[in-house]
Kinemage of the C-alpha trace (Angstrom):
@kinemage 1
@onewidth
@group {chain A} dominant
@subgroup {mainchain}
@vectorlist {calphas} color= white
{ca met a 1} P 9.406 -58.492 13.102
{ca ser a 2} L 5.770 -58.922 12.025
{ca ser a 3} L 3.215 -56.140 11.699
{ca ala a 4} L 1.796 -57.188 15.056
{ca glu a 5} L 5.227 -56.543 16.547
{ca ala a 6} L 5.707 -53.128 14.942
{ca gly a 7} L 7.895 -50.976 17.136
{ca arg a 8} L 7.561 -47.307 17.939
{ca phe a 9} L 10.499 -45.107 16.988
{ca phe a 10} L 11.504 -41.514 16.602
{ca cys a 11} L 14.295 -39.994 14.578
{ca thr a 12} L 15.848 -36.564 14.950
{ca ala a 13} L 16.221 -34.365 11.879
{ca gly a 14} L 17.917 -31.130 10.944
{ca arg a 15} L 15.865 -27.966 10.776
{ca gly a 16} L 13.638 -28.084 7.695
{ca leu a 17} L 14.324 -31.758 6.957
{ca glu a 18} L 11.345 -33.141 8.906
{ca pro a 19} L 9.107 -33.406 5.777
{ca phe a 20} L 11.863 -35.270 3.907
{ca leu a 21} L 12.272 -37.707 6.783
{ca ala a 22} L 8.510 -38.235 7.107
{ca arg a 23} L 8.219 -39.083 3.413
{ca glu a 24} L 11.250 -41.340 3.617
{ca val a 25} L 10.030 -43.459 6.550
{ca arg a 26} L 6.708 -43.952 4.760
{ca ala a 27} L 8.317 -44.908 1.444
{ca arg a 28} L 11.307 -46.890 2.721
{ca leu a 29} L 9.910 -48.507 5.868
{ca gly a 30} L 6.167 -48.545 5.222
{ca ala a 31} L 5.793 -46.593 8.470
{ca thr a 32} L 2.436 -45.707 9.975
{ca glu a 33} L 1.347 -43.221 12.652
{ca val a 34} L 3.902 -40.744 11.319
{ca asp a 35} L 3.968 -37.518 13.319
{ca cys a 36} L 6.297 -34.563 12.684
{ca val a 37} L 7.345 -32.017 15.285
{ca ser a 38} L 10.224 -29.587 15.275
{ca gly a 39} L 13.431 -31.625 15.043
{ca lys a 40} L 11.775 -35.073 15.342
{ca val a 41} L 9.649 -37.541 13.405
{ca phe a 42} L 7.709 -40.222 15.311
{ca phe a 43} L 6.536 -43.372 13.547
{ca arg a 44} L 5.629 -47.040 13.900
{ca ala a 45} L 7.204 -49.705 11.693
{ca ala a 46} L 7.710 -53.475 11.616
{ca val a 47} L 11.316 -53.519 10.410
{ca gly a 48} L 14.701 -54.731 11.524
{ca pro a 49} L 17.965 -52.859 12.132
{ca gly a 50} L 19.094 -53.339 8.528
{ca glu a 51} L 16.149 -51.391 7.140
{ca leu a 52} L 16.377 -48.755 9.858
{ca arg a 53} L 20.022 -48.104 9.029
{ca gln a 54} L 19.036 -47.206 5.472
{ca leu a 55} L 17.375 -43.939 6.503
{ca arg a 56} L 19.242 -41.113 4.807
{ca ser a 57} L 17.577 -37.902 5.977
{ca gly a 58} L 17.608 -38.626 9.725
{ca glu a 59} L 20.243 -37.890 12.347
{ca arg a 60} L 19.825 -40.194 15.361
{ca leu a 61} L 17.340 -43.043 15.640
{ca phe a 62} L 15.652 -44.020 18.919
{ca leu a 63} L 13.378 -46.713 20.243
{ca leu a 64} L 10.494 -44.701 21.703
{ca leu a 65} L 9.711 -45.483 25.329
{ca lys a 66} L 7.333 -42.665 26.148
{ca lys a 67} L 5.868 -39.587 24.525
{ca his a 68} L 3.843 -37.376 26.846
{ca ser a 69} L 2.493 -33.886 26.944
{ca pro a 70} L 4.743 -31.257 28.571
{ca leu a 71} L 5.245 -31.704 32.288
{ca pro a 72} L 3.602 -29.034 34.457
{ca val a 73} L 6.042 -26.372 35.601
{ca ser a 74} L 5.904 -25.116 39.174
{ca gly a 75} L 8.182 -23.448 41.665
{ca asn a 76} L 8.503 -26.682 43.659
{ca arg a 77} L 11.698 -28.226 42.299
{ca gly a 78} L 11.348 -31.398 44.366
{ca lys a 79} L 7.849 -32.033 43.064
{ca met a 80} L 8.980 -31.505 39.485
{ca leu a 81} L 11.857 -33.939 39.907
{ca arg a 82} L 9.470 -36.559 41.312
{ca glu a 83} L 7.173 -36.162 38.313
{ca ile a 84} L 10.110 -36.457 35.923
{ca lys a 85} L 11.361 -39.611 37.644
{ca ser a 86} L 7.875 -41.140 37.526
{ca leu a 87} L 7.863 -40.513 33.778
{ca val a 88} L 10.980 -42.653 33.300
{ca ile a 89} L 11.064 -45.129 36.197
{ca glu a 90} L 8.839 -48.169 35.957
{ca glu a 91} L 8.691 -51.639 37.461
{ca pro a 92} L 11.530 -54.047 36.484
{ca lys a 93} L 9.066 -55.992 34.296
{ca tyr a 94} L 8.568 -52.861 32.177
{ca trp a 95} L 12.314 -52.420 31.651
{ca leu a 96} L 12.689 -56.139 30.962
{ca asp a 97} L 10.261 -55.845 28.042
{ca ile a 98} L 11.850 -52.654 26.723
{ca ile a 99} L 15.378 -54.065 26.823
{ca ser a 100} L 14.171 -57.243 25.130
{ca val a 101} L 12.896 -55.153 22.190
{ca trp a 102} L 16.055 -53.039 22.209
{ca arg a 103} L 18.259 -56.139 22.128
{ca lys a 104} L 16.432 -57.398 19.034
{ca leu a 105} L 16.764 -54.103 17.197
{ca his a 106} L 19.945 -52.248 18.011
{ca gly a 107} L 22.239 -54.771 16.299
{ca his a 108} L 25.421 -54.017 18.313
{ca lys a 109} L 28.241 -56.468 18.804
{ca gly a 110} L 30.853 -56.691 21.501
{ca lys a 111} L 30.577 -56.152 25.214
{ca thr a 112} L 26.839 -55.509 25.118
{ca asp a 113} L 26.261 -58.896 23.532
{ca asp a 114} L 28.576 -60.603 26.003
{ca gly a 115} L 26.508 -59.463 28.941
{ca ser a 116} L 23.058 -59.487 27.374
{ca gln a 117} L 21.901 -62.781 28.873
{ca glu a 118} L 23.149 -61.911 32.349
{ca asn a 119} L 21.576 -58.449 32.183
{ca thr a 120} L 18.212 -59.789 31.059
{ca leu a 121} L 18.302 -62.518 33.685
{ca ala a 122} L 19.142 -59.929 36.329
{ca leu a 123} L 16.032 -57.903 35.587
{ca lys a 124} L 13.905 -61.040 35.290
{ca arg a 125} L 15.275 -62.359 38.584
{ca lys a 126} L 14.471 -59.120 40.370
{ca ser a 127} L 10.969 -59.053 38.912
{ca glu a 128} L 10.391 -62.632 40.054
{ca glu a 129} L 11.850 -61.886 43.498
{ca glu a 130} L 9.468 -58.954 43.961
{ca thr a 131} L 6.547 -61.129 42.890
{ca asn a 132} L 7.622 -63.868 45.327
{ca thr a 133} L 8.071 -61.298 48.075
{ca ala a 134} L 4.564 -59.946 47.554
{ca ser a 135} L 3.186 -63.490 47.599
{ca lys a 136} L 5.039 -64.341 50.817
{ca arg a 137} L 3.816 -61.112 52.408
{ca gln a 138} L 0.248 -62.101 51.605
{ca lys a 139} L 0.786 -65.565 53.111
{ca thr a 140} L 2.387 -63.974 56.154
{ca glu a 141} L -0.673 -61.805 56.739
{ca gln a 142} L -2.917 -64.866 56.442
{ca val a 143} L -0.807 -66.827 58.948
{ca arg a 144} L -0.792 -63.848 61.290
{ca ala a 145} L -4.574 -63.686 61.167
{ca ile a 146} L -4.929 -67.427 61.864
{ca val a 147} L -2.373 -67.438 64.678
{ca ser a 148} L -3.905 -64.294 66.148
{ca glu a 149} L -7.264 -66.047 66.483
{ca glu a 150} L -5.614 -69.090 68.112
{ca cys a 151} L -3.631 -66.951 70.540
{ca gln a 152} L -6.763 -65.308 71.876
{ca val a 153} L -7.728 -68.585 73.644
{ca gly a 154} L -5.539 -68.017 76.692
{ca ala a 155} L -4.822 -64.606 78.157
{ca gly a 156} L -1.512 -65.648 79.670
{ca glu a 157} L -0.199 -67.564 76.655
{ca thr a 158} L 2.381 -66.165 74.278
{ca cys a 159} L 2.581 -66.601 70.538
{ca glu a 160} L 5.893 -66.607 68.631
{ca ala a 161} L 4.677 -67.575 65.169
{ca pro a 162} L 4.081 -64.013 63.932
{ca asp a 163} L 7.585 -63.027 65.045
{ca arg a 164} L 9.121 -65.907 63.137
{ca met a 165} L 7.183 -65.008 59.998
{ca ser a 166} L 8.069 -61.367 60.365
{ca gly a 167} L 11.702 -62.351 60.650
{ca gln a 168} L 11.450 -64.408 57.470
{ca glu a 169} L 9.860 -61.473 55.657
{ca cys a 170} L 12.642 -59.128 56.807
{ca trp a 171} L 15.252 -61.618 55.585
{ca ile a 172} L 13.636 -61.630 52.135
{ca glu a 173} L 13.745 -57.827 52.010
{ca arg a 174} L 17.402 -57.804 53.085
{ca arg a 175} L 18.220 -60.434 50.474
{ca asn a 176} L 16.579 -58.423 47.692
{ca ser a 177} L 18.280 -55.191 48.673
{ca ser a 178} L 21.677 -56.876 48.959
{ca glu a 179} L 21.347 -58.386 45.475
{ca phe a 180} L 20.739 -54.971 43.915
{ca pro a 181} L 22.778 -52.479 45.937
{ca ser a 182} L 23.039 -48.818 45.126
{ca arg a 183} L 26.135 -47.489 43.423
{ca gly a 184} L 27.650 -46.304 46.695
{ca ser a 185} L 26.863 -49.413 48.725
{ca gly a 186} L 30.518 -50.393 49.053
{ca glu a 187} L 29.940 -54.006 48.028
{ca his a 188} L 32.813 -55.649 46.174
{ca pro a 189} L 32.219 -55.292 42.411
{ca ala a 190} L 32.945 -58.932 41.659
{ca ala a 191} L 30.041 -60.049 43.828
{ca asn a 192} L 27.598 -58.199 41.623
{ca glu a 193} L 29.395 -58.414 38.275
{ca glu a 194} L 27.064 -60.840 36.540
{ca leu a 195} L 24.038 -58.695 37.431
{ca ser a 196} L 25.677 -55.472 36.284
{ca phe a 197} L 24.135 -53.420 33.483
{ca ser a 198} L 25.840 -50.123 32.754
{ca phe a 199} L 23.920 -47.073 31.556
{ca arg a 200} L 23.973 -43.334 31.235
{ca val a 201} L 21.260 -40.696 30.961
{ca ser a 202} L 21.433 -38.028 28.274
{ca cys a 203} L 19.014 -35.267 29.160
{ca arg a 204} L 18.080 -32.090 27.327
{ca cys a 205} L 15.762 -29.475 28.808
{ca ser a 206} L 14.455 -26.446 26.959
{ca gly a 207} L 11.642 -23.957 27.354
{ca ala a 208} L 9.949 -23.220 30.675
{ca ile a 209} L 11.293 -26.308 32.451
{ca ala a 210} L 14.883 -25.278 31.688
{ca arg a 211} L 14.364 -22.119 33.748
{ca ile a 212} L 13.637 -24.254 36.823
{ca leu a 213} L 15.852 -27.320 36.409
{ca thr a 214} L 19.097 -27.918 34.541
{ca ser a 215} L 19.707 -30.936 32.330
{ca gln a 216} L 22.404 -32.100 34.749
{ca glu a 217} L 19.981 -32.058 37.698
{ca val a 218} L 17.342 -34.004 35.801
{ca gly a 219} L 19.858 -36.544 34.489
{ca arg a 220} L 21.361 -37.074 37.926
{ca ala a 221} L 17.935 -37.626 39.519
{ca ile a 222} L 16.879 -40.144 36.868
{ca gly a 223} L 20.213 -41.959 37.023
{ca thr a 224} L 20.095 -42.288 40.807
{ca ala a 225} L 16.538 -43.618 40.647
{ca leu a 226} L 17.470 -46.232 38.031
{ca val a 227} L 20.423 -47.412 40.120
{ca lys a 228} L 18.132 -47.949 43.105
{ca gln a 229} L 15.250 -49.400 41.110
{ca cys a 230} L 17.053 -51.759 38.722
{ca gly a 231} L 20.456 -52.277 40.309
{ca trp a 232} L 22.290 -50.952 37.264
{ca arg a 233} L 25.549 -49.053 37.434
{ca ala a 234} L 26.285 -45.678 35.880
{ca asp a 235} L 28.979 -45.494 33.184
{ca leu a 236} L 29.354 -42.192 31.378
{ca arg a 237} L 32.068 -43.311 28.941
{ca asp a 238} L 31.117 -46.722 27.559
{ca pro a 239} L 27.661 -47.792 28.771
{ca asp a 240} L 25.668 -50.784 27.603
{ca leu a 241} L 22.576 -48.617 27.380
{ca glu a 242} L 21.862 -44.928 26.903
{ca ile a 243} L 18.591 -43.365 27.985
{ca phe a 244} L 17.641 -40.170 26.169
{ca val a 245} L 15.250 -37.709 27.832
{ca his a 246} L 14.052 -34.498 26.154
{ca leu a 247} L 11.740 -32.154 28.034
{ca asn a 248} L 10.374 -28.993 26.420
{ca asp a 249} L 7.189 -26.965 26.004
{ca ile a 250} L 5.872 -29.282 23.270
{ca his a 251} L 6.338 -32.768 24.669
{ca ser a 252} L 8.233 -35.026 27.057
{ca val a 253} L 10.095 -37.800 25.240
{ca val a 254} L 12.054 -40.803 26.525
{ca gly a 255} L 13.944 -43.095 24.161
{ca ile a 256} L 16.896 -45.434 23.719
{ca pro a 257} L 19.333 -44.906 20.808
{ca leu a 258} L 19.440 -47.962 18.570
{ca phe a 259} L 22.919 -47.259 17.212
{ca arg a 260} L 25.967 -45.712 18.821
{ca leu a 261} L 26.774 -43.524 15.811
{ca pro a 262} L 24.263 -41.156 14.194
{ca leu a 263} L 22.692 -42.244 10.934
{ca ala a 264} L 24.182 -39.105 9.357
{ca asn a 265} L 27.705 -40.524 9.859
{ca arg a 266} L 28.361 -42.223 6.531
{ca glu a 267} L 31.060 -44.867 6.561
{ca tyr a 268} L 31.770 -44.230 2.881
{ca ile a 269} L 32.630 -40.527 3.360
{ca arg a 270} L 36.221 -40.038 4.503
{ca thr a 271} L 36.245 -36.206 4.616
{ca ala a 272} L 32.940 -34.548 5.500
{ca gly a 273} L 31.761 -31.408 3.736
{ca leu a 274} L 28.097 -30.570 3.303
{ca arg a 275} L 25.918 -32.375 5.849
{ca ser a 276} L 25.087 -35.768 4.348
{ca thr a 277} L 21.380 -35.529 5.256
{ca val a 278} L 21.078 -32.184 3.443
{ca ala a 279} L 22.943 -33.562 0.415
{ca trp a 280} L 20.583 -36.546 0.243
{ca ala a 281} L 17.524 -34.310 0.485
{ca met a 282} L 18.827 -32.093 -2.327
{ca ala a 283} L 19.495 -35.120 -4.540
{ca ser a 284} L 16.043 -36.550 -3.821
{ca leu a 285} L 14.426 -33.434 -5.275
{ca ala a 286} L 16.096 -34.083 -8.643
{ca glu a 287} L 14.105 -37.313 -9.167
{ca ile a 288} L 17.137 -39.107 -10.632
{ca arg a 289} L 16.317 -41.971 -12.985
{ca ala a 290} L 18.359 -44.868 -14.304
{ca gly a 291} L 20.780 -43.805 -17.019
{ca ala a 292} L 20.540 -40.095 -16.169
{ca leu a 293} L 23.521 -37.735 -16.309
{ca val a 294} L 23.821 -35.599 -13.172
{ca leu a 295} L 26.138 -32.605 -12.719
{ca asp a 296} L 27.335 -30.719 -9.640
{ca pro a 297} L 29.288 -27.730 -11.030
{ca met a 298} L 30.531 -26.657 -7.593
{ca cys a 299} L 30.990 -30.085 -6.053
{ca gly a 300} L 33.492 -29.274 -3.286
{ca leu a 301} L 34.189 -32.544 -1.463
{ca gly a 302} L 31.561 -34.315 -3.551
{ca thr a 303} L 28.997 -35.029 -0.823
{ca ile a 304} L 25.957 -34.474 -3.060
{ca leu a 305} L 27.399 -36.748 -5.754
{ca leu a 306} L 28.246 -39.444 -3.190
{ca glu a 307} L 24.780 -39.400 -1.623
{ca ala a 308} L 23.133 -39.495 -5.034
{ca ala a 309} L 25.370 -42.301 -6.318
{ca lys a 310} L 24.755 -44.340 -3.177
{ca glu a 311} L 20.971 -44.013 -3.442
{ca trp a 312} L 20.589 -44.037 -7.251
{ca pro a 313} L 23.574 -46.088 -8.528
{ca glu a 314} L 22.220 -46.583 -12.060
{ca ala a 315} L 22.905 -42.952 -13.034
{ca cys a 316} L 26.205 -41.301 -14.035
{ca tyr a 317} L 27.628 -38.334 -12.124
{ca trp a 318} L 30.014 -35.490 -12.929
{ca gly a 319} L 31.533 -32.987 -10.528
{ca ala a 320} L 33.455 -29.793 -11.242
{ca asp a 321} L 35.327 -27.399 -8.980
{ca ile a 322} L 38.040 -24.777 -9.379
{ca ser a 323} L 39.847 -25.666 -6.132
{ca asp a 324} L 42.605 -28.293 -6.233
{ca ser a 325} L 42.247 -29.058 -2.520
{ca gln a 326} L 38.495 -29.617 -2.834
{ca leu a 327} L 38.939 -31.884 -5.825
{ca glu a 328} L 41.612 -33.848 -3.974
{ca gly a 329} L 39.267 -34.350 -1.031
{ca ala a 330} L 36.426 -35.326 -3.357
{ca asp a 331} L 38.659 -37.869 -5.091
{ca gly a 332} L 39.575 -39.401 -1.726
{ca asn a 333} L 35.903 -39.694 -0.790
{ca ile a 334} L 35.024 -41.248 -4.136
{ca arg a 335} L 37.790 -43.840 -3.793
{ca thr a 336} L 36.761 -44.649 -0.219
{ca ala a 337} L 33.179 -45.194 -1.380
{ca gly a 338} L 34.305 -47.260 -4.381
{ca phe a 339} L 32.487 -45.037 -6.868
{ca met a 340} L 35.372 -44.413 -9.287
{ca asp a 341} L 33.324 -45.866 -12.144
{ca lys a 342} L 30.254 -43.746 -11.320
{ca ile a 343} L 31.622 -40.258 -10.587
{ca glu a 344} L 33.907 -38.209 -12.845
{ca leu a 345} L 35.728 -35.070 -11.638
{ca leu a 346} L 37.114 -32.148 -13.631
{ca lys a 347} L 38.747 -28.862 -12.725
{ca ala a 348} L 36.775 -25.980 -14.161
{ca ser a 349} L 35.175 -22.665 -13.254
{ca val a 350} L 31.442 -22.765 -12.782
{ca lys a 351} L 31.210 -19.617 -14.935
{ca ala a 352} L 32.743 -21.402 -17.956
{ca leu a 353} L 32.147 -25.134 -17.849
{ca pro a 354} L 33.900 -27.077 -20.671
{ca leu a 355} L 30.758 -29.128 -21.256
{ca pro a 356} L 28.303 -29.282 -24.181
{ca ser a 357} L 24.999 -27.466 -23.873
{ca glu a 358} L 21.959 -29.476 -22.781
{ca ser a 359} L 24.129 -32.455 -21.912
{ca phe a 360} L 22.892 -33.232 -18.384
{ca asp a 361} L 19.514 -34.394 -17.127
{ca ser a 362} L 19.884 -32.805 -13.692
{ca val a 363} L 22.064 -30.115 -12.161
{ca ile a 364} L 22.377 -30.103 -8.358
{ca ser a 365} L 24.639 -27.780 -6.412
{ca asp a 366} L 25.122 -26.220 -3.005
{ca ile a 367} L 26.005 -22.718 -4.170
{ca pro a 368} L 28.480 -21.275 -1.625
{ca phe a 369} L 26.888 -17.979 -0.697
{ca gly a 370} L 25.858 -16.560 2.645
{ca lys a 371} L 27.448 -15.551 5.908
{ca lys a 372} L 29.880 -18.464 5.945
{ca phe a 373} L 31.531 -17.557 2.628
{ca lys a 374} L 30.922 -13.756 2.728
{ca thr a 375} L 30.675 -13.425 -1.056
{ca thr a 376} L 29.530 -9.814 -1.486
{ca ser a 377} L 31.934 -8.196 -3.950
{ca asp a 378} L 30.703 -9.613 -7.264
{ca ala a 379} L 27.030 -8.842 -7.798
{ca gln a 380} L 27.012 -10.549 -11.196
{ca leu a 381} L 28.477 -13.842 -9.975
{ca leu a 382} L 25.208 -15.544 -9.029
{ca pro a 383} L 23.366 -14.827 -12.338
{ca asp a 384} L 26.419 -16.017 -14.281
{ca ile a 385} L 26.511 -19.265 -12.333
{ca leu a 386} L 22.819 -19.945 -12.852
{ca gln a 387} L 23.058 -19.108 -16.547
{ca glu a 388} L 25.881 -21.629 -17.055
{ca met a 389} L 23.982 -24.267 -15.074
{ca glu a 390} L 20.957 -23.585 -17.251
{ca arg a 391} L 23.032 -23.955 -20.431
{ca thr a 392} L 24.334 -27.424 -19.544
{ca ala a 393} L 20.942 -28.783 -18.502
{ca leu a 394} L 18.445 -30.437 -20.835
{ca gln a 395} L 15.358 -28.515 -21.936
{ca gly a 396} L 13.155 -30.374 -19.492
{ca val a 397} L 15.076 -28.925 -16.572
{ca leu a 398} L 15.400 -25.391 -17.914
{ca met a 399} L 12.097 -24.151 -16.525
{ca ser a 400} L 12.895 -25.082 -12.931
{ca leu a 401} L 16.365 -23.594 -13.244
{ca ser a 402} L 14.942 -20.392 -14.734
{ca gln a 403} L 12.503 -20.122 -11.848
{ca cys a 404} L 15.370 -20.754 -9.436
{ca arg a 405} L 17.351 -17.952 -11.068
{ca asn a 406} L 14.461 -15.514 -10.620
{ca val a 407} L 14.004 -16.437 -6.983
{ca met a 408} L 17.734 -16.312 -6.269
{ca gly a 409} L 17.993 -12.978 -8.101
{ca arg a 410} L 15.406 -11.427 -5.814
{ca trp a 411} L 17.121 -12.944 -2.770
{ca trp a 412} L 20.500 -11.643 -4.022
{ca gly a 413} L 19.165 -8.084 -4.283
{ca arg a 414} L 17.712 -8.168 -0.785
{ca trp a 415} L 20.909 -9.696 0.635
{ca arg a 416} L 23.107 -7.072 -1.010
{ca gly a 417} L 20.988 -4.322 0.473
{ca tyr a 418} L 21.262 -5.966 3.889
{ca thr a 419} L 25.051 -6.351 3.759
{ca glu a 420} L 25.667 -2.850 2.392
């Protein structure tokens, strides 16, 4: 895809990860027109599916169809539904172009590929039929005008030409409607199989519009309109195409997912622990260089180490944990990813690591405190952990760790007062 063919995309992100994703699409994809909003990053890039799959801080990736200001909210539900449908529904030519771009980018194999040519031809055929119909209507009107002038010669004469043309026009309309019946038309499925294109609508409403219309109502209205407009069939379980609609007080967005699975689903992680996007963002802050030694003293299932090793494979990684079950899960993940030669595991307490002082270039860890773990009994635990992490790190990292200890110490005092 050349720069002239740069596509418009948006990617969803976890809360607080939007800046990481914005920096990543610029650095990794050379993206332009990058715009961050809560939970999403919009951008334009001339890349293929291989490069898009490499995004590490994003959740789901979409081909952007439309991005509009929030729809006006009124008490007239029917009017609101019409405005929503007009946002999504376009002429078949519009959908033909969109699906052509989607087919080039999404990179799926299987049933979608088997029916791609028929689906594209179906939309193209309908677009051509509508164009031909409009042309024949125009010719009909011209013939009517000519015949009307000729028929005015004799008062008692009759003229049948307009009726014949009108009949031809009605036959064209019947032919078009029979080729693209609605879902409940009752026509035998085999008759329309080659023109079939299955889809589903995933709709999410929030803010003021959600107080008037539910996501189910909006999705049903859009789905019904697409069935009538394009002749597609609804399939909620295994569709060829998914249409994503998000309406809130900030914007109205319509997109098509490029991949069935979220980008955050890593094929090399067998047992999930910390969210992979968060682990990648944490590792990116360490600025890992080739040949560096990186330690996670509370590694759990090893997600941070796996994300770091995948992105920066020229470094060496060590993980420690006191739990046998966590280390077993981490070992399984490491073997699945094929990183046995890059990541070493050891069983040890984070308060007394059997490692030399100043032996690691970077220390990264998701310290398990907060509501989920309910660690409130040992007030000295957090300073001890940070002190041991500081001991094992090289001098160049000590300042940031010392600052982290001060910040975490203040947070610990406030949190203890809150829980007590």
